[in-house]
LUMFINU-245777 format. One line per 8 residues: number of its first residue (from 1); their letters; for each residue x negated, y, z of N, C-alpha, C. Coordinates in nm, 4 decimals. Atoms other than C-alpha are relative to their C-alpha. Example, Ala and Ser with C-alpha at 12.3 -4.5 7.8 and 13.67 -1.06 7.14 Angstrom:
% LUMFINU-245777
1 = AS = -0.0890:-0.1190:0.0000:-1.2300:-0.4500:0.7800:-0.0900:0.1200:0.0000 | 0.0820:-0.1190:-0.0060:-1.3670:-0.1060:0.7140:0.0770:0.1090:0.0730
END
This chain:
% LUMFINU-245777
1 = XXXXXXXX = 0.0926:-0.1097:0.0120:3.3891:10.3264:19.9289:-0.0810:-0.0181:-0.1265 | 0.0778:0.0010:0.1241:3.2066:10.4180:19.6094:-0.1144:0.1003:0.0149 | 0.1164:-0.0875:-0.0062:2.8553:10.5626:19.5882:-0.0806:-0.0155:-0.1283 | 0.0885:0.0004:0.1177:2.6180:10.6538:19.3042:-0.1431:0.0163:0.0462 | 0.1419:-0.0005:-0.0350:2.2430:10.6014:19.3158:-0.0840:0.0211:-0.1259 | 0.0953:-0.0110:0.1093:1.9643:10.7209:19.0861:-0.0823:-0.1284:-0.0102 | 0.0793:0.1223:0.0212:1.7794:10.4260:18.9339:-0.1120:0.0278:-0.0981 | 0.1082:-0.0028:0.0973:1.4618:10.3707:18.7361:-0.0046:-0.1379:-0.0635
9 = XXXXXXXX = -0.0003:0.1256:0.0741:1.4884:10.1019:18.4693:-0.0499:0.0292:-0.1416 | 0.0682:-0.0246:0.1279:1.2959:10.0603:18.1425:0.0805:-0.0252:-0.1264 | -0.0729:0.0277:0.1230:1.5491:9.9189:17.8972:0.1468:-0.0284:0.0270 | -0.1448:0.0180:-0.0123:1.9209:9.8883:17.8345:0.0352:-0.1444:0.0335 | -0.0265:0.1399:-0.0283:1.9115:9.5088:17.8398:-0.0253:-0.0313:0.1474 | 0.0295:0.0198:-0.1440:1.7464:9.5092:18.1841:0.1070:0.0653:0.0867 | -0.1055:-0.0671:-0.0751:2.0052:9.7585:18.3054:0.1263:-0.0856:0.0057 | -0.1155:0.0882:0.0052:2.2805:9.5212:18.1935:-0.0192:-0.1202:0.0913
17 = XXXXXXXX = 0.0284:0.1147:-0.0862:2.1149:9.2265:18.3675:-0.0012:0.0403:0.1481 | -0.0012:-0.0491:-0.1368:2.0680:9.4359:18.6833:0.1450:0.0145:0.0490 | -0.1405:-0.0137:-0.0347:2.4410:9.5116:18.6796:0.0601:-0.1371:0.0349 | -0.0503:0.1355:-0.0254:2.5210:9.1394:18.6585:-0.0460:-0.0501:0.1362 | 0.0551:0.0469:-0.1262:2.2917:9.0599:18.9519:0.0556:0.0789:0.1178 | -0.0548:-0.0824:-0.1083:2.4181:9.3518:19.1634:0.1410:-0.0439:0.0354 | -0.1383:0.0430:-0.0241:2.7734:9.2244:19.1234:0.0090:-0.1333:0.0775 | 0.0033:0.1277:-0.0730:2.6689:8.8921:19.2822:-0.0285:0.0186:0.1481
25 = XXXXXXXX = 0.0403:-0.0252:-0.1392:2.5560:9.0543:19.6093:0.1229:0.0128:0.0895 | -0.1095:-0.0078:-0.0969:2.7837:9.0083:19.9114:0.0151:0.1447:0.0448 | -0.0290:-0.1372:-0.0404:2.9523:9.3360:19.9980:0.0232:0.0944:-0.1176 | -0.0204:-0.0810:0.1206:2.9609:9.4652:19.6387:0.1302:-0.0460:-0.0650 | -0.1242:0.0316:0.0696:3.3069:9.4823:19.4891:-0.0179:0.0159:-0.1504 | 0.0243:-0.0246:0.1430:3.1959:9.6313:19.1547:-0.1204:0.0929:-0.0133 | 0.1162:-0.0830:0.0276:2.8605:9.7648:19.0361:-0.0088:0.0256:-0.1496 | 0.0214:-0.0347:0.1408:2.8002:9.9458:18.7077:-0.1304:0.0777:-0.0105
33 = XXXXXXXX = 0.1261:-0.0690:0.0244:2.4715:10.0658:18.5647:0.0141:0.0759:-0.1316 | 0.0014:-0.0829:0.1201:2.4558:10.3539:18.3193:-0.1449:0.0271:-0.0352 | 0.1403:-0.0137:0.0399:2.1214:10.3254:18.1410:-0.0323:0.1405:-0.0472 | 0.0263:-0.1333:0.0547:2.1515:10.6596:17.9629:-0.0103:0.1046:0.1106 | 0.0015:-0.0963:-0.1113:2.2190:10.8468:18.2892:-0.0953:-0.0425:0.1123 | 0.0841:0.0567:-0.1064:1.9839:10.6247:18.4970:0.0687:0.0105:0.1351 | -0.0816:-0.0045:-0.1214:2.2555:10.5816:18.7550:0.0721:-0.1319:0.0205 | -0.0777:0.1177:-0.0380:2.4091:10.2880:18.9383:0.1131:0.0465:0.0916
41 = XXXXXXXX = -0.1160:-0.0291:-0.0843:2.7592:10.3219:19.0807:0.0450:-0.1317:0.0617 | -0.0377:0.1202:-0.0732:2.8592:10.0721:19.3479:0.1269:0.0277:0.0788 | -0.1213:-0.0024:-0.0820:3.2049:10.0159:19.4885:-0.0166:-0.1155:0.0980 | 0.0247:0.0990:-0.1038:3.1685:9.8339:19.8178:0.1292:-0.0656:0.0474 | -0.1115:0.0717:-0.0609:3.3953:9.5707:19.9716:0.0432:0.0741:0.1262 | -0.0520:-0.0608:-0.1219:3.6146:9.6908:20.2575:-0.0815:-0.0444:0.1201 | 0.0773:0.0316:-0.1202:3.4063:9.7096:20.5751:-0.1485:-0.0213:-0.0238 | 0.1409:0.0207:0.0287:3.0713:9.6648:20.3985:-0.0788:0.1267:0.0314
49 = XXXXXXXX = 0.0873:-0.1119:-0.0334:2.7856:9.8872:20.5165:-0.1005:0.0198:-0.1134 | 0.0926:-0.0222:0.1103:2.6032:10.0403:20.2175:-0.1479:-0.0070:0.0411 | 0.1395:0.0032:-0.0471:2.2850:10.0725:20.4269:-0.0536:-0.1413:0.0109 | 0.0420:0.1392:-0.0069:2.2780:9.6941:20.4659:0.0102:-0.0690:-0.1370 | -0.0239:0.0637:0.1302:2.4058:9.6020:20.1183:-0.1039:0.0433:-0.1041 | 0.0860:-0.0515:0.1082:2.1818:9.8233:19.9030:-0.1412:-0.0604:-0.0021 | 0.1292:0.0701:0.0084:1.8482:9.6646:20.0061:0.0114:-0.1367:-0.0677 | -0.0230:0.1268:0.0653:1.9957:9.3319:19.8934:0.0234:0.0191:-0.1504
57 = XXXXXXXX = -0.0218:-0.0321:0.1430:2.1098:9.4895:19.5659:-0.1357:0.0267:-0.0655 | 0.1325:-0.0289:0.0544:1.7558:9.6217:19.5121:-0.0818:-0.1283:-0.0197 | 0.0700:0.1277:0.0111:1.6088:9.2767:19.5784:0.0509:-0.0800:-0.1202 | -0.0591:0.0713:0.1139:1.8504:9.1214:19.3273:-0.0427:0.0633:-0.1320 | 0.0388:-0.0701:0.1242:1.7653:9.3865:19.0668:-0.1482:-0.0196:-0.0292 | 0.1433:0.0201:0.0205:1.3909:9.3415:19.1186:-0.0267:-0.1392:-0.0554 | 0.0103:0.1316:0.0600:1.4458:8.9767:19.0231:0.0114:0.0076:-0.1507 | -0.0145:-0.0229:0.1435:1.5416:9.1082:18.6784:-0.1176:0.0809:-0.0524
65 = XXXXXXXX = 0.1090:-0.0905:0.0411:1.2877:9.3898:18.6524:-0.0777:0.0441:0.1235 | 0.0779:-0.0292:-0.1207:1.0157:9.4052:18.9182:-0.0354:0.1469:0.0176 | 0.0362:-0.1422:-0.0087:0.9389:9.7711:18.8340:0.1178:0.0906:0.0365 | -0.1148:-0.0854:-0.0186:1.2941:9.8959:18.8911:-0.0012:0.0610:0.1405 | -0.0183:-0.0619:-0.1306:1.3841:10.1289:19.1741:0.1400:0.0578:0.0081 | -0.1307:-0.0586:-0.0279:1.7069:10.2469:19.3319:-0.0209:0.0923:0.1196 | 0.0168:-0.0963:-0.1101:1.7055:10.5617:19.5466:0.1261:-0.0017:0.0837 | -0.1134:-0.0010:-0.0931:1.9317:10.5098:19.8453:-0.0386:0.0480:0.1346
END
């Protein structure tokens, strides 16, 4: 399953680092962050529940940029 989420991030470098951290979260098969579109696209592992995975993705991203937000 693949879903897109609006994000709020201040710089392209932070967006890149958020992508790296999101890809480390269990249940995420592939995450990409488009800084220009302020959008994160996440492809989830088979059987993963996005409602449980996305709060962990947000926590990982806040480790990079505490001000960031992901609307899910």
